[in-house]
N, C-alpha and C positions, 0 to 999 in steps of 0.2 A: 730820376726818371721824369719825363715831361708831364705837366699837368694835363688833365683831360681837355679836349678841345672846348673852348668856352661857348662856341656858337653851334654846337652839334644839335640837330633836331631832337626834340623830346621823343623818346621811344615809348609809345603807348600800346598796350595790348600786344606786346611783342613776346611771343612764347619761346622758351628754350625747348630742348628735346623732351624733357620730362613733362612740362606743361602741355606740350603739343600732344603727347601720348594720352594724357589725362583727358583733354578735350576731345581727342579723336575717339576715345572709348565711348563717349556720349553721342558724338555726331555721326560717326561712321565706324561702328565697332567691327565691321567686316574687314576694315583696312588695318587693324591694329597689328595682326601677325605679320603682314607684309611690311608695315612700317618698322617693326622691330628688326626684321631681316635686312632692311635697307639701311638702317642707321649706321652700322660700322663702315659701309662703303661711302656714305655721305660724309662722315667724319674724316675719312681718309682723303676724299676728294677736296674738301675745304682746307684740310691741313696741308695738302700738297700745294695749293694756291698760296697759302701763307708762307710756306717754306720757299716758294719762288720769290716772294718779296724779300725774304732774308738774304737770298742769293744775289739779288740785283738792285734793290731799291735803297735810296738814301733815307733810312729809317731814323727817327729820333732816338738818341741815346746810343746808337751803334758805334762801337769803338774799334772793332777789328773784324775783318771778314776774310776767311780762307775757304777753299773748296770744302763744302760740307760742314762748315763751322762758323759761328758768329759769336762775338762777345759784346755784352752790354755791361754797364757798371755792376759788379757783383755777380754777374750771371754769364756762364758760357754754355752754349747749346751746340750740339752736334746732330746731324741728320743725314740720311742717305742722299748722296749727291743726285742720283737719278730722279728722286722724287721731287726735287726742286727745279727740274728742267721745265721750261715753259711748255704747256700743253701735254705734260706727262699724264699717263693713266696710273692712278694710285691704287695700290693693292690694299685690301682690307688689312687692318692691323698695323698700318703705318704709324711710326712713333718718332718723336724727337727726344734726345737725351739732354737733360738740363742739370747743370751743377750750380748750386746756389752760392758759389764763390768763384773768384777769378781763377781760371785754370792755371795750374803750375806749368812752368816750362818742362818739356819732356823731349825725348830724343826725336819725336815726330813733329816738333813745333814748326819747322819750316817746310813741311811736306805739302805739295799741291798736286793736282792731277797731272802736271807735266814735269814734276821733279822737285828738287830742293830749291826753294825760292828765298830771295832776300827780303828785306823789311817792306812793310806797306800793305795795301789792300790787295785783293786776289792776285796771287802769283808773284807780286813784288817786282822791282825793276831788274833784279839779277837772278840768274839761275846757275847754281854751282853744279859741277859734275862729280858729286860725291860717289864713292864706290857703292854699288848696289842701288843707286837712285832709280835706275830703270825698273828694277824689280819692285822697289818700294812704291813707285808711282802706279805700277800695274795693280799692286795689292790695294792701294788707296782707291783706285778707280773701281774696284770690285765692291766697295762698300763694306767689306769685311771688317775694316778698321772701326766702324761705328760701334759694334758690339765689343770689340777687343779693348778699345781705349777710352770708353765713355762710361765710367761708373757714375751713377746718379739716378735721378728720377726719369722714368720713361713716361712721356706725355703723348697720348694719342688724341686728346681732345683739343682742337684749335682754340676754343674759348679760354680754356685753362692756360694755354701758352700765352695768350694776350694778357690775361690777368697777372701772370708772373712778370712779364716784361713791361707792361704799361698799366699798373694798377690804377683803378679809378676811371679808365677810359671807357667811353660808350662803345668802343669797337668790340669789346668782349660780348656784350649783349647782342650786337648786330651779327657777330659771327655765330653765336649760339642759335639765333633765329635762322640764319642761312643754312646751317646743318639740318635743323629740324625740317625746314621747308623743302630742302633737297630730298631728304628721306621720304617726306610726304609725297612729293612729286613722283619719285620712283615707285612708291607703293601704288599710287593711283594709276600710273601707266601700266604697271603689271596687271592690275585688276581689269583695266580696260582691254588689254591685249587678250586676256583669257576670255573675256566676254565676246570679243570679236571672233576669236578662234572657235568658240563653242557655237556661235551663230553661223559659222561658215562664211564669213564676210571678207576673208582675206584673199587677195589675189594670189595666183599660183606662185609667182616669184617670191612673195613674202612668206608663203607656206614653206617653200624650199629653204629660204634664208633661215627661217625659224628652226627647221629640222637640222640644218648645218650647225647653228649655234648650240642647239641642245646636244648634238652629237659631239661637237668639239669640247664643250664644257664637261660632259660626262665621260668622254673618251670611250664611247661605245664601240664595240667591235664593228668592223666594216660592213659585215652582212646585216647587222641590226640597224646600222645607219641607213643603208640602202632601203631596207624594209620600211623604216620610219618615213623616209622621204616619199616612197611610193604610196604609203598609206595616206600621208598628208595630201599628196596630189590627187589621189582618188577621192578622198573626203571632200576636198574643195570642189571638184567637178560635180559630185553628187549633191553637195549643199546648194550649189548654184541652180541645179535643176530641181531642187526641192525633194530629192529622192533619198536622203540619208536616213536610214532607219534609226530609231532611238537607241536600240541596243548597239548598233555600230558606232554611234556617236559616243556612247558610254565607253565602249572599248577603246576608241581613239583617245578620249580623255585619260583613261587609265594608262595607256601607253605613254602619253606625254608626261603624266605625273611620275611614271617610273623613270623616265629620262631625267627629269628634274631631281628626283631623289638620288639617282646615281651621281649627278653633278654635285649635289651637296655633299655626298659621301666622299667623292673624290677630293673635295677641297675642305675636308675636316669639319663638315657640318656648317661651314659658313655659306652665306648666299653670295658666292662670287667666283667668277673667273676674272680676277682683278677686282671687279666691283659688283657683278651680278652672277647669278647662276641660272642655267636653263632658260625658261621662258622669260625670266626677268632680264637676262642679258639681251635676249631678242627684243624685248619691249624697249629697253634703253637705246638699243641701236636703231630702232625705228622701223616699223613696218607699216607706216602710214602712207597714204597715196600722195603723190606730188600733184601740184596744180597744173591742169591742162586747159587748153582753150575752151573746152566745154564744161569745165568744173570751176565755177566762181568761188567755191569755198575751199578748194584744195590748198591754196597758199596758207590760209589760216590754220587748216588742219596740220600742215607740215610744220608751221611755226609752233603750234601747240605741242608738237611731239618732242620738243627740246626740253628735257627735264632739268638739266644742271645749270643753265644760265651762263653768265659771263665766264669764259674759259680761264681767266687769270685772276679775277677778283675774289677774295675770300668772302665778300658779301654778295656773292653771285645770286643767292636766293633770299636775301633779306627782304622782308616786307614790313618795314618799321611803321607801326601804326595800325596794322591789321591784326585782327584776332584770327584764330585757327578757322573759325567758321567763315570769316571774310576771305581768307586764302582759298578755301575750298570752293567758295561761291564765285570768285572773281579772277583768280590767277589763271593764266592761259594754260599752264601745264595740267590743269584739272579739266580742260576741255569744256568750259561753260559756254552757253549762249545767254546773253544778257540783253537788257534794253536800257538805253540812255533816257534820262528825264529831260523833257523840253521845259525850260523855265523862261517864261516871257519876261523881258526886261523893259522898263520905261525907256523910251527913245532917248531921253536926255541923260540917261545913265549908261549908255552903250557906246562903245568905241570899236570901230573896225568895219570891214567890208561885208561881213555876214549879216543876215537879217537879225534884228534884236531879240534873238532867242538863244539862250545859253544851252548848249548841249552838254549836260552834266552827267558824269559817271554816276551810277546809282549809289556807290559808296560815298562819293563826295556830296551828292544831293541830300542825303540823309543828314549831313553834318552842317549844311549851310542854310537850310530853309528857315530855321528859327532865328538865325543871326541876321538874315536879310529877308524880312517878311514881305517886302515889296516885289520879290521874285515870284511870279505867278505860275503855278503849275499848269502846264498845257498838255499833260499826258506823256506817253512814252513814244519812243521811236519804234520802228520795226526791230526785229531781233538782230543783234550784232555779235561778232565773234572776236574776242580779244586776241591780238597778235602778240609777238614776243614781249613787247614792253608793257603789257597789262593795260595801260591807260589808252593805248591806240587800238581802235577796233575797226573791223571791216563789216560792212552791211551783209548779212547772211543772204545768199542767193545772188550776190553781185551788187556793186554800187560803190560809192566813194568810201574812203577811210576817214575816220575822225580821231584827232588827237585831243584827248581830254586832260583836265587837270585833276590830280589826286594828291592830297597832302600825305603821301606815303613815301617813305624813304626806300628806294630800290638801288642797290649798289651804292653809289656815292652821293646821290642827290635826292631831294624831295621833288617828285615829278609833277611840277606845275607847268603852265604855259606862260612864258615871260611876255611883258609888253613889247619887247623887242621882236620876239617871234611873231606876234600878231601883226606888227607893222612891217617886218622885213619879208615874211614868207611869200606873199603874192608877188611882190616886186622882184625878189631874188629868183623866184621860180622862172619868171619870164626872161630874166637876164641869162640864167643858166641854160635854158632851152636854146637861146640864141648862140651861146658860146659852144655848146655841144652839138650843134645842128649837123655837122659833118662827121661826127664821131659815133661809135656804137654804144652810146649811153643815152638811155631814155630817162628823162627827169620826170618824176611824178609831181606835177604842179600843185602847189598849195593854192587852191582856188578862192578860198574865203577864210576869214578869221575874225574873231571878235573877243572883247573882254568887257566885263562890267566895271563901270567907274564908281569909285567910292571917294567922296570928297574931291572929285575931279581927276583921280589917279586910276589908271587901269590896274586891275587886281589879277595877279598871276594865278591865284587859286580859283578864279571865277572867269575862266577863259577857255576857248577851244579853237582849233583850226581844222579845215576840211581839205583833204588831199585826194588827188586822182587815184584810182586803182590801176594796177598794171593791165595792159592789153596784150593778148597773145594771139598769134596766128595758129592756124591748124597745124598740129604736129609738134607744137612747142610746149615745154613745161617750164616752171619757174620755181626756184628755191632761194632762200636767203643763203649767202655764203657761209654763215655760221653753221648751217646744217652739215657742211662737209667735216667740220670738227666734231660734231655731235653724233653723226650717223655713219657708222662704219659700213653699213649696207650700201649707202649711197656712194661712198668712196670705192667700195669693192666692185661697184657696177661701172666704174670708169674704164672705158675700153683700153686706153693707153695713157698712163700717167704723164709721159713726156709730151705727147700731143696735147693733153689736157692743159698742162702748164703753158705750152706754147700758145694755145688759143686764149687762155686767160691773159697772157702777155699782150696779145693783140687787141682784146676787147676790154681789158681792165687796166693793167699796169701802164702800158704805153699811153692810152687815152688820158688817164689821170695826170700823167706828166705833161701832156699837151695842154690840158685844161689849166694846170698850174702855170705854165708859160703864158697863157692868155690872161691870167689874173685871179683865178679862183682855186684855192686849196680845198678839195673835198675831203671830208673825214669819212673815208670809205671803209668803215669797219663791217664786221660780219652781220650786224643786225640791220643796218640801213642800206646795205648793198645786196641786190638780188641778181642772180644770174639766170638768163633765159637759155634753156637747153633744147637742142634738137638731136635726137639719137644719142643722148647723154653727153653731147659736146656743146660747149659754150658758144653762143652766136651773138649775144649782146648783153649789156648790163642795164639794170634798172636801179636808179638812185632815188632814195626818199629821205626826208628829214634834213632840213637845211640849217638847223640850229647850231651845228658845230663847225661850219665852214669858216674860212678866212678869205677876205676879198681885198685885193690890191688895186686901188684906183689907178695907180701909175701903170701897172701892167695892162689893165683893161684898156686904158686909153692908147697905149702903145700898140695894142692888138686891134684897135679900131672899134672898141665898144665904149659906150657912155657909162660912166660909173654912177650908180644910183646913190641916193642918200640912204644910209643904213644906220640903224641904232645899235647900241651895245658894243661888244668887243669883236665884232666881225671885221671891221675895216683895219687893215694894216698893210704897210709897204715893206715891212721887215722880211727880207728873204729867208732868214733863219726860222722865223715863226711860221712862215708859209710852208717851208720844206718839212719842218717838224710835224705840222698838222697832217700833211699827206703821208709822210714816211711812217709815223707811229701807227696809223690805222691800216694803211694798205700793205706796208711791208713788214713792220714789226708784229702785226697781229694777223691780218688775213693771209698774206703769203706764208708767214711762218707756221700758222696753224694748218693750212692746207698741205704744205710740204711735210709737216709732222704726220698728218693723217695718211698721206700717200706713202711715206716711208714705212709706216706700220704694215703696209701691204707689199713691201719689198722694193719700192722705188729708191733710187740712189739720190740722197739728199743734195750732194754737191752738183749733180747734173741738173736737178730741178732749179736750184738757185742760179746756175749758169744760164738757164733759159730765161729766168726773170731778168737777169743782168743784160742779156742780149736784147730783150724787148725794150728796156729802158734806154740802152745805148743807141738803138736805132732811131730814137726820136731826135737826137742831136740837139736837145735844148740845153740852155745854160745851167739848169739845175742838176743834170744827170751826173756830172762828175762829183758833186757833193753827195747825191743819193748813193752812189757806188762806193764812195771813199769814207765819208764821215761815220762816226759811231751811230748805230741804229737806235733811235729813241723808242721807248715803250712807256706808256703812262704808268706812273708809280702809284697804283691805286691804294695800296695800304698806307703808304706815306701820306697821301692826300687825306685819307680818313683820320689820320692822327694829327694833321696840321691845324693851325688856328683857323684857317678858312679852307674847309674841305673841298671847295669848288675851284680853287686856284690850281691850275695844272702844275704838276711836278713830274719830272721825267727821269727815268733810268736810261742810261746810255750803255748799249751792249756792243760787243764785237760785231761788226757788220759782215754777215756771210756773203754779201755781194762783193766785198773788197777783194776776195781771192779769185773772183771769176773774170 
């Protein structure tokens, strides 16, 4: 087995599930019961992400891989094929089966989901036509074989699985923390949803969605479902008018509690239809308002409604370095409003375009003041709301966004602000605005940035940058693309999935390819790419955060733009690097996740991919034939966490669904 990564960040105050529960009992005892109920679903969700890595990533020590089975030295593991599919919804009780010795050859050794395969990794180069192969492949595809052919230990905890395969790795503690924080997030959102419901603050559509989720989870009789929906609608109307009598509110609460009880009973006492039950399912699916032109805080509220984090990374909710109290106080999924510290910096110790005042996250400020006593406290900012990334905040009531530095590991990296970002942001913002001037992409300009100098060197943990906030016209709403994967209610409100994908082709996928042709590969993943909607239909894209882009001076000059001087790893003329950056985020993540979400509502997957392919093909650029033909790259996040340098990109290459279109 490989040794633990030598330069992994030190994990301080990072609690596992048991430690989180112990702290929660002291800090928020009213959440403990909900946390316990959410924990099995959180374990399954993180385990599903880890199984996805086993199915597609170049993991250290991996010796052999077949559909639903991987082998490491001395260990063979089998798992349900469907649980390892990207963006799968994991059921409570998901397990992998581990044998602590090399699996013996058996009569099923060459079986894959498509038949009997020859030697090699998934599927092998040859497929024989053995008698009964079609039946065997069908049985294999049903996942029935996992229980029939896998004597060994059943492992439901992803941290335990990491310890078995990579003993001594920091990844196990990170995964433990991810599970605990996801359960904590789900518990907190359930409590918040119940508070809003009792206060009568939910819009009618959300009340109706809530009733439908409850009824579906509990399988209520149709007449009871109708009665529940009518009662919710009436209660919402009365609550808005301030006319809901206390006894009627109590009766409504009892009716909702009964539906939740029925849901739990229907699912064997577990809190889940897949992952949640009753109101908890509704809370996870999101009944929070979307940002509109007249609601400056709506975007932050929508982003804070995402409980589960990165859809493919097993460290999706890792908060390495934060205590449970810190997570409750600062993590966006707990809906906090905070205030940044203003720390005045001597002019000779400041680098950047911003005034010499470090805007420090309060968590970070508490840890740097003693070390740098010449940072002078100049009070607090106005209240700000954390966005999806925790360290980026939006001014409450409207105003610019601020990206701060925190020495906290989230997913794959400690989230500081690099000297390159301080230098590049304002320059690259202006360039990108010029490159996208004729396209339906609004770039949120990074207007100012700065870093503290120590011994003449800009410090990434003492830096910040300021970014524009989105601007909306009357009748427009805005959401991050990640919300489509996290919020089934939003997907369910899509009027026509094929029209939706066609519009995304016109405002997102095709423009991204045109920007690539002009010299900039945008890393348009679900967190940094927002979609502006009118009547639930995409009309344009808003792009933020320039740290992950790649810039080709040769292409820029060919397109008539002057290439600026950029620091760090952004500059490259390698066409493969440029295409990989775009394809991994926009196609392998965003398109794949949205298509998976729409398909859960009955849309045809192949037809949706064909629409994306048509949008790319219509651009006629030189990159399109590669994007349609080459294997589809997806960032190998687990392999990266186990690598010597966890920040170096590692890619998994998948069959390209665009190739068949």
